[in-house]
FIKOLZA-1660 file (N, C-alpha, C; in steps of 0.1 Angstrom, whole numbers, plus 5000, padded with zeros to 4 digits):
% residues 107
   i   px   py   pz ch aa at
   1 5667 4419 7055  A  K  N
   1 5681 4413 7054  A  K CA
   1 5689 4422 7045  A  K  C
   2 5684 4427 7034  A  I  N
   2 5691 4435 7025  A  I CA
   2 5696 4448 7032  A  I  C
   3 5687 4455 7039  A  V  N
   3 5691 4467 7046  A  V CA
   3 5701 4464 7056  A  V  C
   4 5700 4453 7064  A  G  N
   4 5710 4450 7074  A  G CA
   4 5723 4448 7067  A  G  C
   5 5724 4441 7056  A  N  N
   5 5737 4440 7049  A  N CA
   5 5743 4453 7045  A  N  C
   6 5734 4462 7040  A  L  N
   6 5739 4475 7036  A  L CA
   6 5745 4483 7048  A  L  C
   7 5738 4482 7059  A  Y  N
   7 5744 4488 7072  A  Y CA
   7 5757 4482 7075  A  Y  C
   8 5759 4469 7074  A  K  N
   8 5771 4463 7078  A  K CA
   8 5782 4467 7068  A  K  C
   9 5779 4468 7055  A  E  N
   9 5789 4472 7046  A  E CA
   9 5794 4487 7048  A  E  C
  10 5784 4495 7051  A  M  N
  10 5787 4509 7055  A  M CA
  10 5795 4510 7068  A  M  C
  11 5791 4502 7077  A  E  N
  11 5798 4502 7090  A  E CA
  11 5813 4498 7088  A  E  C
  12 5816 4489 7079  A  L  N
  12 5830 4485 7077  A  L CA
  12 5837 4496 7070  A  L  C
  13 5831 4503 7061  A  L  N
  13 5837 4515 7054  A  L CA
  13 5840 4526 7064  A  L  C
  14 5831 4528 7074  A  E  N
  14 5834 4538 7084  A  E CA
  14 5845 4533 7093  A  E  C
  15 5845 4521 7097  A  F  N
  15 5856 4515 7105  A  F CA
  15 5869 4517 7099  A  F  C
  16 5870 4516 7085  A  D  N
  16 5882 4517 7078  A  D CA
  16 5886 4532 7076  A  D  C
  17 5878 4541 7081  A  G  N
  17 5881 4555 7080  A  G CA
  17 5878 4562 7067  A  G  C
  18 5869 4556 7059  A  K  N
  18 5867 4561 7045  A  K CA
  18 5858 4573 7045  A  K  C
  19 5849 4574 7055  A  F  N
  19 5840 4586 7056  A  F CA
  19 5847 4598 7062  A  F  C
  20 5845 4610 7056  A  I  N
  20 5851 4622 7061  A  I CA
  20 5841 4632 7067  A  I  C
  21 5845 4640 7076  A  E  N
  21 5837 4650 7082  A  E CA
  21 5839 4663 7074  A  E  C
  22 5829 4670 7070  A  I  N
  22 5831 4682 7063  A  I CA
  22 5831 4693 7073  A  I  C
  23 5843 4698 7076  A  S  N
  23 5845 4707 7088  A  S CA
  23 5838 4720 7086  A  S  C
  24 5839 4726 7074  A  N  N
  24 5833 4739 7072  A  N CA
  24 5818 4738 7074  A  N  C
  25 5812 4727 7070  A  E  N
  25 5797 4725 7072  A  E CA
  25 5794 4723 7086  A  E  C
  26 5803 4717 7094  A  R  N
  26 5800 4715 7108  A  R CA
  26 5801 4728 7115  A  R  C
  27 5811 4737 7111  A  M  N
  27 5813 4750 7118  A  M CA
  27 5801 4759 7115  A  M  C
  28 5795 4758 7103  A  R  N
  28 5783 4766 7100  A  R CA
  28 5771 4760 7106  A  R  C
  29 5771 4748 7111  A  G  N
  29 5760 4742 7117  A  G CA
  29 5750 4735 7107  A  G  C
  30 5755 4734 7094  A  T  N
  30 5746 4728 7084  A  T CA
  30 5745 4713 7085  A  T  C
  31 5756 4707 7088  A  R  N
  31 5756 4692 7090  A  R CA
  31 5767 4687 7099  A  R  C
  32 5765 4676 7105  A  S  N
  32 5775 4670 7114  A  S CA
  32 5777 4655 7111  A  S  C
  33 5772 4651 7100  A  D  N
  33 5774 4637 7096  A  D CA
  33 5788 4636 7089  A  D  C
  34 5791 4623 7085  A  K  N
  34 5803 4621 7077  A  K CA
  34 5799 4616 7063  A  K  C
  35 5807 4620 7053  A  L  N
  35 5803 4616 7039  A  L CA
  35 5814 4608 7032  A  L  C
  36 5809 4601 7023  A  L  N
  36 5818 4593 7014  A  L CA
  36 5812 4593 7000  A  L  C
  37 5820 4597 6990  A  W  N
  37 5816 4598 6976  A  W CA
  37 5822 4586 6969  A  W  C
  38 5814 4578 6962  A  R  N
  38 5819 4567 6954  A  R CA
  38 5812 4566 6941  A  R  C
  39 5820 4560 6931  A  T  N
  39 5814 4557 6918  A  T CA
  39 5811 4542 6919  A  T  C
  40 5803 4537 6909  A  V  N
  40 5799 4523 6909  A  V CA
  40 5812 4514 6909  A  V  C
  41 5822 4519 6901  A  D  N
  41 5834 4511 6900  A  D CA
  41 5843 4510 6912  A  D  C
  42 5840 4519 6922  A  Q  N
  42 5848 4519 6934  A  Q CA
  42 5842 4510 6945  A  Q  C
  43 5831 4504 6943  A  F  N
  43 5825 4494 6952  A  F CA
  43 5832 4481 6949  A  F  C
  44 5836 4474 6959  A  D  N
  44 5842 4461 6958  A  D CA
  44 5830 4450 6957  A  D  C
  45 5829 4443 6946  A  R  N
  45 5818 4434 6944  A  R CA
  45 5818 4423 6954  A  R  C
  46 5830 4419 6960  A  E  N
  46 5830 4409 6969  A  E CA
  46 5828 4414 6984  A  E  C
  47 5833 4425 6987  A  K  N
  47 5832 4431 7001  A  K CA
  47 5819 4439 7002  A  K  C
  48 5814 4445 6991  A  Q  N
  48 5803 4454 6992  A  Q CA
  48 5792 4450 6982  A  Q  C
  49 5787 4437 6982  A  P  N
  49 5778 4433 6971  A  P CA
  49 5765 4441 6972  A  P  C
  50 5760 4445 6984  A  G  N
  50 5748 4452 6986  A  G CA
  50 5749 4466 6980  A  G  C
  51 5760 4473 6984  A  L  N
  51 5761 4487 6978  A  L CA
  51 5763 4487 6963  A  L  C
  52 5770 4477 6958  A  C  N
  52 5772 4476 6944  A  C CA
  52 5759 4474 6937  A  C  C
  53 5751 4465 6942  A  A  N
  53 5738 4462 6936  A  A CA
  53 5729 4474 6937  A  A  C
  54 5729 4480 6949  A  L  N
  54 5720 4492 6951  A  L CA
  54 5724 4503 6941  A  L  C
  55 5737 4506 6939  A  S  N
  55 5741 4517 6930  A  S CA
  55 5737 4514 6916  A  S  C
  56 5738 4501 6912  A  K  N
  56 5734 4498 6898  A  K CA
  56 5719 4499 6896  A  K  C
  57 5711 4496 6906  A  K  N
  57 5697 4498 6906  A  K CA
  57 5693 4513 6905  A  K  C
  58 5700 4521 6913  A  M  N
  58 5697 4535 6913  A  M CA
  58 5701 4541 6899  A  M  C
  59 5711 4536 6893  A  M  N
  59 5715 4541 6880  A  M CA
  59 5704 4538 6869  A  M  C
  60 5696 4528 6872  A  S  N
  60 5686 4524 6862  A  S CA
  60 5673 4533 6863  A  S  C
  61 5672 4540 6874  A  I  N
  61 5660 4548 6876  A  I CA
  61 5658 4559 6865  A  I  C
  62 5668 4567 6861  A  P  N
  62 5666 4576 6851  A  P CA
  62 5662 4570 6837  A  P  C
  63 5668 4558 6834  A  F  N
  63 5664 4551 6822  A  F CA
  63 5649 4548 6822  A  F  C
  64 5645 4542 6833  A  E  N
  64 5630 4539 6834  A  E CA
  64 5621 4551 6833  A  E  C
  65 5625 4562 6840  A  L  N
  65 5617 4574 6840  A  L CA
  65 5617 4580 6826  A  L  C
  66 5628 4580 6819  A  N  N
  66 5629 4585 6805  A  N CA
  66 5620 4577 6796  A  N  C
  67 5620 4564 6798  A  K  N
  67 5612 4555 6789  A  K CA
  67 5597 4557 6791  A  K  C
  68 5593 4559 6804  A  K  N
  68 5579 4560 6807  A  K CA
  68 5574 4574 6806  A  K  C
  69 5582 4584 6809  A  C  N
  69 5577 4598 6811  A  C CA
  69 5584 4608 6801  A  C  C
  70 5594 4604 6794  A  S  N
  70 5601 4613 6785  A  S CA
  70 5607 4625 6792  A  S  C
  71 5614 4623 6803  A  L  N
  71 5619 4634 6810  A  L CA
  71 5633 4638 6806  A  L  C
  72 5640 4631 6798  A  L  N
  72 5654 4634 6794  A  L CA
  72 5664 4635 6805  A  L  C
  73 5662 4626 6815  A  L  N
  73 5671 4626 6826  A  L CA
  73 5685 4619 6822  A  L  C
  74 5695 4623 6829  A  Q  N
  74 5708 4617 6827  A  Q CA
  74 5712 4609 6839  A  Q  C
  75 5721 4599 6837  A  V  N
  75 5726 4590 6848  A  V CA
  75 5738 4597 6854  A  V  C
  76 5739 4596 6868  A  S  N
  76 5751 4599 6875  A  S CA
  76 5756 4587 6881  A  S  C
  77 5769 4585 6879  A  A  N
  77 5776 4573 6885  A  A CA
  77 5782 4576 6898  A  A  C
  78 5780 4588 6904  A  H  N
  78 5785 4592 6917  A  H CA
  78 5774 4591 6927  A  H  C
  79 5778 4585 6939  A  F  N
  79 5769 4583 6950  A  F CA
  79 5775 4588 6962  A  F  C
  80 5766 4595 6970  A  Q  N
  80 5770 4601 6983  A  Q CA
  80 5764 4592 6994  A  Q  C
  81 5773 4587 7002  A  L  N
  81 5769 4579 7014  A  L CA
  81 5771 4588 7026  A  L  C
  82 5762 4588 7036  A  A  N
  82 5763 4596 7048  A  A CA
  82 5761 4587 7060  A  A  C
  83 5769 4590 7070  A  V  N
  83 5768 4582 7083  A  V CA
  83 5765 4592 7094  A  V  C
  84 5755 4590 7102  A  Y  N
  84 5751 4598 7113  A  Y CA
  84 5754 4591 7126  A  Y  C
  85 5761 4598 7134  A  S  N
  85 5764 4592 7148  A  S CA
  85 5752 4593 7156  A  S  C
  86 5752 4586 7167  A  A  N
  86 5740 4585 7176  A  A CA
  86 5739 4598 7184  A  A  C
  87 5749 4606 7185  A  D  N
  87 5749 4618 7194  A  D CA
  87 5744 4631 7186  A  D  C
  88 5732 4631 7182  A  N  N
  88 5725 4643 7176  A  N CA
  88 5731 4647 7163  A  N  C
  89 5737 4638 7155  A  A  N
  89 5742 4642 7142  A  A CA
  89 5730 4646 7133  A  A  C
  90 5732 4656 7124  A  H  N
  90 5722 4661 7116  A  H CA
  90 5726 4667 7103  A  H  C
  91 5717 4669 7094  A  C  N
  91 5720 4676 7082  A  C CA
  91 5708 4685 7079  A  C  C
  92 5710 4698 7081  A  S  N
  92 5699 4707 7080  A  S CA
  92 5695 4709 7065  A  S  C
  93 5683 4713 7063  A  K  N
  93 5678 4716 7050  A  K CA
  93 5687 4728 7044  A  K  C
  94 5692 4726 7032  A  H  N
  94 5701 4735 7026  A  H CA
  94 5701 4734 7011  A  H  C
  95 5707 4744 7005  A  L  N
  95 5709 4743 6990  A  L CA
  95 5724 4742 6989  A  L  C
  96 5729 4733 6980  A  D  N
  96 5743 4731 6978  A  D CA
  96 5750 4743 6973  A  D  C
  97 5743 4752 6966  A  G  N
  97 5749 4764 6961  A  G CA
  97 5750 4775 6971  A  G  C
  98 5744 4774 6983  A  G  N
  98 5746 4785 6993  A  G CA
  98 5736 4796 6991  A  G  C
  99 5736 4805 7000  A  Y  N
  99 5728 4817 7000  A  Y CA
  99 5736 4830 7000  A  Y  C
 100 5730 4840 6995  A  G  N
 100 5736 4854 6996  A  G CA
 100 5750 4854 6990  A  G  C
 101 5760 4858 6997  A  D  N
 101 5774 4859 6992  A  D CA
 101 5780 4845 6990  A  D  C
 102 5774 4835 6995  A  R  N
 102 5780 4821 6993  A  R CA
 102 5773 4814 6981  A  R  C
 103 5765 4821 6974  A  D  N
 103 5757 4815 6963  A  D CA
 103 5767 4813 6951  A  D  C
 104 5769 4800 6947  A  N  N
 104 5778 4797 6936  A  N CA
 104 5771 4794 6923  A  N  C
 105 5757 4796 6924  A  G  N
 105 5749 4794 6912  A  G CA
 105 5744 4780 6910  A  G  C
 106 5749 4770 6918  A  R  N
 106 5744 4756 6918  A  R CA
 106 5731 4755 6927  A  R  C
 107 5721 4749 6922  A  K  N
 107 5709 4747 6930  A  K CA
 107 5706 4732 6930  A  K  C
% end
């Protein structure tokens, strides 16, 4: 039931045109999905209770790992949502920093 509610909430976001296609990634063949970046505060607690709850639970993971494993992880309040269409949408394995002359130093 929880997963079904998450799908419905994401479907409504897609219907509202919130997801965007990254055209340069599509041209390079890296990905053909649509993305949406949100912070916890941008989720509507009434319209998106599942996404709001999920994001808060995901934010607790670094705290739990730090407490149990002393990893010194930090919390990110930004979440990337991706929607894949039924017609062979994909996201190839890649590094966000790029390769060769496209390497920006981020890994």
